[in-house]
C-alpha positions in Angstrom: 99.9 116.2 122.4 98.3 113.0 121.2 100.8 110.9 119.3 101.2 107.4 118.0 104.6 106.2 116.9 105.1 102.9 115.0 108.1 100.7 114.8 109.0 97.2 113.7 108.5 97.2 110.0 111.0 95.9 107.6 111.9 93.3 104.9 111.1 89.7 105.7 111.1 86.5 103.7 107.8 84.6 103.1 107.0 82.5 106.1 108.8 84.9 108.5 107.5 87.0 111.3 107.4 90.6 112.4 106.0 92.4 115.4 104.8 95.9 114.9 104.7 98.3 117.8 102.8 101.5 118.3 103.6 103.6 121.3 101.0 106.1 122.5 101.8 109.4 124.2 99.6 112.3 125.3 96.8 109.9 126.2 96.2 106.4 127.7 95.4 103.5 125.4 93.6 101.8 128.3 90.1 101.0 127.1 90.6 102.8 123.8 89.4 101.2 120.6 92.6 100.3 118.7 93.3 99.1 115.2 95.9 98.3 112.5 95.4 99.2 108.9 97.3 98.6 105.7 97.7 100.5 102.5 99.2 99.5 99.2 99.7 101.8 96.2 96.6 102.3 94.2 94.3 100.9 96.9 92.3 102.3 99.8 93.5 101.8 103.3 92.0 98.6 104.7 91.4 97.2 108.2 93.7 94.4 109.3 92.7 94.0 112.9 91.0 96.0 115.6 89.6 96.0 119.1 86.4 98.0 118.8 85.1 98.5 122.3 85.4 98.2 126.0 84.3 94.6 125.9 87.5 93.8 124.0 85.7 92.6 120.8 88.5 91.7 118.4 88.2 91.6 114.6 90.5 90.3 111.9 90.6 90.6 108.1 89.8 87.1 106.8 93.2 86.7 105.1 95.1 87.2 108.3 93.1 85.2 110.7 95.2 82.6 112.5 98.4 84.4 111.5 98.1 87.9 113.0 97.4 88.9 116.6 96.5 92.3 117.9 97.3 93.1 121.5 98.2 96.0 123.9 100.3 96.5 127.0 98.7 99.1 129.1 101.7 99.5 131.4 103.8 100.4 128.3 101.0 102.3 126.7 101.8 100.4 123.5 99.8 98.3 121.1 101.2 95.5 118.9 100.5 93.5 115.8 102.2 90.1 115.8 102.5 88.9 112.2 103.4 85.3 111.6 103.6 83.2 108.4 103.9 86.3 106.4 103.0 86.2 102.7 104.0 88.6 99.8 100.4 89.9 99.8 100.9 91.2 103.3 103.2 93.8 101.9 102.2 97.4 102.5 102.4 100.4 104.8 100.9 99.6 108.2 99.2 102.2 110.3 98.1 102.1 113.9 95.1 104.0 115.1 93.1 104.7 118.3 90.0 106.4 119.4 87.7 106.4 122.4 85.3 103.5 122.3 83.2 102.3 120.8 83.9 102.4 117.1 81.5 101.0 114.7 82.1 97.8 112.8 81.0 97.0 109.3 81.3 93.6 107.6 83.5 92.3 110.5 85.9 95.2 110.7 86.1 98.5 112.5 85.1 101.5 110.5 88.3 103.3 109.5 86.7 106.8 109.6 85.8 106.4 113.3 89.5 106.5 114.2 90.9 110.1 114.7 94.4 109.4 116.0 96.9 107.8 113.6 100.5 106.8 113.5 102.9 107.7 110.7 103.0 104.3 109.1 105.7 101.7 108.8 106.6 99.7 105.7 106.4 95.9 105.7 107.8 94.1 102.7 107.5 90.4 102.3 109.8 89.1 99.6 112.4 86.5 98.9 
């Protein structure tokens, strides 16, 4: 059974850091396209960061460039999103996703509908 399980969300003050983890089971993340997406109430889910293909092309939402880093550990079959210098506008439910490569990109971000495997989401709240 293909499954993605996220962890690492929580409440953090502005300027703080969090690392989200997404453990995969039932398949190997090696060479998969992977991504992190965020949803806030009343808005569509948006792409935060992704690795779209076997060449490792990495993409970031402009507002998180220089602050967030996507990565994966193939030995642990886990993907990560390191989030530094967090801002209140980073608040939302964060979802991980994966799919066999390649996934399409549009305007500098992976196409969300190309991902078929999703985690359950983890809440990130940035507030003082």
